[in-house]
C-alpha positions in Angstrom: 58.1 150.4 23.0 58.0 150.7 19.2 59.1 146.9 19.4 56.0 146.3 21.1 53.4 147.6 18.8 54.9 146.2 15.9 54.6 142.8 17.7 51.2 143.2 18.2 50.3 144.2 14.9 52.3 141.3 13.4 50.1 138.8 15.8 46.9 140.7 14.6 48.0 140.0 11.1 49.1 136.3 11.5 45.6 136.0 13.8 44.1 137.2 10.8 45.8 134.9 8.1 45.0 131.8 10.5 41.0 132.9 10.8 41.0 133.1 7.1 42.7 129.8 5.7 40.6 128.1 8.4 37.4 129.7 7.0 38.1 128.6 3.7 39.5 125.3 4.1 35.9 125.1 6.7 33.7 125.9 3.6 35.4 123.2 0.8 35.0 119.5 1.0 38.4 118.2 1.0 39.5 115.2 -0.6 42.7 113.6 0.2 44.4 112.0 -2.7 44.8 108.2 -2.3 47.3 105.4 -4.0 45.4 102.4 -5.5 46.9 99.4 -7.3 45.4 99.8 -10.9 46.1 97.3 -13.6 47.4 97.9 -17.2 44.7 98.8 -19.3 44.4 98.9 -23.1 42.6 101.6 -24.6 40.8 100.3 -28.0 38.3 102.5 -30.4 35.1 101.4 -31.3 31.4 102.6 -32.9 28.4 102.7 -31.3 25.9 101.1 -32.6 22.0 100.0 -32.4 21.7 96.4 -30.8 19.0 95.8 -33.4 19.5 96.9 -37.0 18.3 95.6 -40.4 18.2 96.6 -44.0 15.2 96.4 -45.9 16.3 95.6 -49.4 14.2 95.0 -52.6 12.9 91.4 -53.0 11.9 91.9 -56.8 12.1 94.3 -59.6 9.7 97.4 -59.1 9.2 101.2 -59.1 9.6 102.9 -55.4 5.7 103.8 -55.0 5.7 105.0 -51.1 8.0 105.9 -49.1 6.8 106.2 -45.4 9.4 109.5 -44.2 13.2 110.2 -44.3 16.0 109.9 -41.6 15.2 109.8 -37.7 11.6 109.0 -38.7 10.1 106.7 -36.3 7.7 104.0 -36.5 5.7 101.4 -34.8 6.1 97.9 -35.4 4.3 96.7 -38.3 4.2 100.0 -40.1 4.4 100.1 -43.8 8.2 101.7 -44.6 8.1 101.4 -48.4 6.2 99.6 -51.0 6.8 99.3 -54.5 4.5 99.4 -57.5 2.3 96.1 -57.9 -0.1 96.5 -60.8 1.6 93.7 -62.7 1.5 91.4 -59.7 -2.5 92.1 -58.9 -3.0 91.2 -63.2 -1.0 88.0 -62.2 -3.1 87.7 -59.3 -6.4 88.1 -60.9 -5.5 85.9 -63.7 -4.5 83.0 -61.5 -8.0 83.3 -59.5 -9.7 82.9 -63.2 -8.2 80.1 -63.6 -8.4 78.3 -60.3 -12.2 79.0 -61.0 -12.2 77.8 -64.2 -10.3 73.5 -62.8 -12.5 74.4 -60.2 -15.6 74.4 -62.3 -14.0 71.3 -64.3 -13.3 69.6 -61.5 -16.6 69.1 -60.5 -18.1 68.5 -64.1 -15.6 65.8 -63.9 -16.8 64.6 -60.6 -20.1 64.3 -62.2 -19.3 62.6 -65.1 -17.5 59.8 -62.9 -20.2 59.4 -60.6 -22.9 59.1 -63.7 -21.0 56.7 -65.3 -20.3 54.4 -62.3 -24.3 54.4 -61.0 -25.9 54.7 -64.5 -23.1 53.1 -67.4 -25.1 52.8 -70.1 -27.6 56.2 -70.2 -25.7 57.8 -72.8 -26.7 55.1 -75.2 -30.2 55.0 -75.1 -32.9 57.5 -75.4 -33.7 59.6 -72.7 -36.4 58.4 -71.3 -37.6 57.5 -67.5 -34.9 56.9 -65.6 -36.7 53.1 -64.0 -37.7 52.5 -67.4 -34.4 52.4 -69.0 -33.2 50.4 -66.1 -35.2 47.9 -66.6 -34.4 47.6 -69.9 -31.2 47.4 -69.7 -31.7 44.7 -67.4 -34.0 42.6 -69.7 -32.7 43.0 -72.9 -28.5 43.2 -72.4 -26.9 39.6 -71.8 -26.8 38.9 -67.6 -22.5 38.4 -68.8 -22.5 41.8 -70.2 -23.8 43.4 -67.3 -21.3 41.7 -65.1 -18.4 43.5 -66.4 -17.2 39.8 -68.1 -17.8 40.6 -71.8 -16.7 43.0 -74.2 -19.1 45.8 -73.3 -17.7 45.3 -69.4 -14.1 46.1 -70.9 -15.3 49.2 -72.5 -17.2 50.4 -68.8 -14.4 49.7 -67.5 -12.5 51.8 -69.9 -15.2 54.7 -69.3 -14.6 54.9 -65.8 -11.4 54.9 -65.8 -10.9 57.9 -68.3 -14.0 59.4 -66.4 -11.5 59.5 -63.3 -8.1 60.6 -65.2 -10.4 63.7 -66.2 -11.4 64.2 -62.8 -7.8 63.5 -61.2 -6.6 66.0 -64.3 -9.3 68.9 -63.3 -7.8 68.4 -59.8 -4.4 68.6 -60.7 -5.1 71.9 -62.4 -7.1 73.5 -59.4 -3.7 72.8 -57.4 -1.5 74.3 -60.1 -4.0 77.2 -60.6 -3.8 77.7 -56.4 -0.1 77.5 -56.2 0.4 80.0 -58.6 -2.2 82.3 -56.5 -0.1 81.7 -53.6 3.0 82.7 -55.3 1.5 85.5 -56.7 -0.1 86.9 -53.0 3.8 85.7 -51.5 5.2 88.7 -54.0 2.9 91.0 -53.0 3.8 90.7 -49.4 7.4 91.2 -50.9 6.6 94.4 -52.4 5.8 95.9 -49.0 8.8 96.6 -46.4 7.2 96.7 -42.6 9.3 97.4 -39.6 10.0 94.5 -38.0 9.9 96.4 -34.6 9.5 99.5 -33.3 12.7 102.3 -34.5 13.9 104.4 -36.9 15.2 104.9 -39.9 18.6 105.6 -40.0 19.2 106.0 -43.6 17.2 105.9 -46.7 19.1 104.9 -49.9 16.0 105.2 -52.4 13.3 107.6 -53.4 10.2 107.9 -54.7 10.0 107.0 -58.6 13.6 105.2 -58.6 13.3 101.3 -60.0 15.0 98.9 -58.0 16.5 95.6 -58.9 16.4 92.4 -56.3 18.5 92.7 -53.4 19.2 96.4 -53.7 19.0 98.3 -50.1 16.3 100.5 -49.9 16.2 101.2 -46.3 18.4 101.2 -43.0 16.4 100.7 -40.1 17.0 100.2 -36.1 15.9 100.2 -32.8 18.3 103.3 -31.1 16.6 102.6 -27.7 19.5 100.0 -26.8 22.9 101.0 -28.0 26.0 99.0 -28.5 30.0 99.7 -28.7 31.6 97.7 -31.4 35.1 96.9 -31.1 37.6 94.7 -32.4 39.8 93.3 -29.4 43.6 91.7 -30.3 43.6 87.9 -29.6 46.2 89.0 -26.8 43.7 90.4 -24.7 41.1 87.7 -25.1 41.9 86.2 -21.4 39.8 89.3 -20.1 36.6 89.2 -22.0 33.7 87.3 -20.7 29.6 88.0 -21.4 28.6 89.5 -18.4 31.5 91.2 -17.6 31.6 95.1 -17.2 34.5 96.8 -18.2 34.7 101.2 -18.1 33.8 102.8 -21.4 34.6 106.7 -22.8 32.0 108.7 -25.0 32.7 110.9 -27.6 30.6 113.4 -25.2 32.2 115.4 -22.8 34.3 112.3 -22.1 31.7 111.0 -20.2 32.6 107.6 -18.7 30.1 104.6 -18.2 30.6 100.8 -17.5 29.6 98.8 -20.6 29.1 95.6 -20.3 30.2 92.6 -22.3 27.0 90.8 -24.2 28.3 89.6 -27.2 31.6 87.3 -28.3 31.6 86.2 -31.9 33.4 82.7 -31.8 35.8 83.1 -34.5 38.6 85.7 -35.0 39.2 87.7 -38.0 42.3 85.3 -39.7 43.6 88.3 -41.3 43.7 91.0 -38.8 43.4 88.2 -36.3 40.9 90.5 -33.8 37.6 88.8 -32.4 34.3 91.3 -32.6 33.0 91.7 -29.4 29.9 94.1 -28.6 29.7 96.2 -25.2 26.2 97.0 -24.0 25.4 100.6 -22.7 23.5 101.7 -20.1 20.1 103.6 -21.1 20.8 106.6 -20.0 24.0 107.0 -21.8 25.0 110.4 -24.0 25.6 108.3 -27.2 24.3 108.0 -30.7 25.0 105.7 -33.3 27.7 106.2 -35.2 29.6 108.0 -32.2 33.6 107.1 -32.0 33.9 105.4 -28.0 36.5 104.1 -26.0 36.4 100.3 -24.0 39.5 99.9 -21.5 40.2 96.3 -21.3 42.5 94.7 -18.8 46.0 93.1 -20.2 46.6 90.4 -17.8 50.0 90.2 -19.7 51.1 93.3 -18.2 51.8 93.6 -14.2 49.8 96.5 -12.3 51.1 99.9 -10.9 50.4 101.8 -8.0 49.0 105.7 -9.4 47.5 108.4 -7.2 43.7 108.7 -7.5 41.2 111.1 -7.1 37.3 112.0 -7.2 35.7 112.2 -10.6 33.7 114.8 -8.7 36.9 116.9 -7.9 37.5 117.0 -11.9 37.2 120.7 -13.5 37.6 121.7 -17.1 40.0 124.5 -18.2 39.1 124.2 -22.0 39.6 120.3 -22.8 41.9 119.7 -20.4 41.2 118.0 -16.7 42.4 119.8 -13.6 41.6 120.3 -9.8 41.9 122.2 -6.9 45.1 121.5 -4.7 45.0 123.4 -1.1 48.1 124.7 -0.3 49.3 124.4 3.6 49.0 128.1 4.4 45.3 127.8 3.2 45.1 129.0 -0.9 44.7 126.7 -3.8 46.5 126.1 -6.9 45.1 124.9 -10.1 46.6 121.8 -11.2 46.4 120.3 -14.5 46.6 116.9 -14.3 46.8 113.9 -17.0 44.2 111.1 -16.2 44.6 107.3 -16.4 41.9 104.8 -16.2 39.2 104.6 -13.2 39.8 103.3 -10.5 36.9 101.9 -8.6 33.6 103.7 -8.2 33.6 107.3 -8.6 37.6 108.0 -8.9 39.9 107.8 -11.7 43.8 107.2 -11.3 46.0 110.1 -12.1 49.4 109.8 -14.1 50.8 112.9 -13.0 49.8 116.4 -11.5 49.2 115.4 -8.0 50.8 113.2 -5.8 49.6 110.7 -2.9 48.4 113.1 0.3 47.6 115.8 -1.4 44.4 117.9 -0.4 42.3 119.1 -3.0 38.6 120.3 -3.6 36.0 117.9 -4.1 33.0 119.4 -5.8 34.2 122.7 -6.3 32.0 125.7 -7.0 31.2 127.2 -10.2 33.5 129.9 -11.2 36.1 129.3 -8.4 39.8 130.3 -9.6 42.9 129.6 -8.6 44.5 132.2 -5.4 48.4 130.9 -6.4 49.5 134.3 -4.5 46.9 134.3 -1.2 48.7 135.1 1.6 
C-alpha cells in the first residue's frame, strides 16, 4: 500500500515537471544552432570620417574680424563662416576706381582730339572763327599739294594724327590697367571672406577673433556629417576582395553595432612605405556613428580556406556586462546562460560563434528583459 502511494506521488511529480517544461518551452521562441561555412576574414581598424570635409584657410594676411560660431554649429551653403579685416583692401579698391575714372576721362579726351585732328587738321593753326569760313579760307589760301598730303605740311598732319592716336591708345591702356587692378582687389576682397561650400557643421575652430593670420594658415575645419564613411588602410594582399560597390560587415564602437558598409572609393596607388591602399566604406544613414569614432571592417581573406562554425541569430544575444551570451535550453526544460566568443556575421541576422555553443543546441530567441538562468531548475 505504501509502495502504491509512493508510485502515485512520483507519477504526479513527474507530470508536474513535464507540464512545467512544456509550458516554459511553449512560451519561448526556440532557435536551433546551425552550422555554416564561414569565410576567413581579417578585421581591420579604421576611423569614421565625413564624406565631405574641407579646411578653410587664409588666402591673404590680416586680422580675424568675424567668426560665425563654434564647433558643432550648423550652417547652410553660402553662409559666411569667417572674415578677415579688409580696410586696406577697400582703400586700394577706391584708389583703383579713381585711377579708372581718370583713365576713362583721358581716353575720351584723346578720342576727341584725334577726331578733331582727322576732320579739321588746321583748325588749331588759325584764329577762332566760324567753321565754314575757316574751311573756305584754308581751301583757297593753302596750296593744293599741301592739302593732298604730299608736301611738308602733309607729313606734319600725319605726325599729328599718329601722336593723337598714340595718346588715345595709351589712355585706353591706362584704363584697362586700372580696371585690372580693380578686379584684383575685388578678388582679394572675396578671399577675405570664407563661406560654407555646402550645408554642414564646424568640426574644428583653429583661430579666434583678433588673431593675425598669414596666407595658407588653417582657420576652420568644416564637414558634412550627414554622410559618413570609414577610412581603412587595407594591406595589399587583401585587395583582391575589394572593389567598388561590394558591401562588407563593419562593427562600430557604439554598442558593438554591426552594419553593412559599402566600398565607395579605392585609392589608385598603394602607400610605398606601408604597402597599404586607402579604402573608404560608406555607412548607412542610420548608423550610430560620429566623425572620429573607431570602427572595424571585416574583409575576406582570399588566401585562407573557409571553415565551418556554429551560427546563432543576433536577436538571441544578450549582454552580461560587456560579454555576449545566449540562453541554452536543456533537455529537462531548464536554461543555462552561456558566454560566447563571437566571430564574423554569417548571413542576414546571424553571427558565427567561435566558442560557447555547438550545432544542434537550442537557444532562446528574443529573450525577455530580465531573464535569468535556471541551471538547477527541476
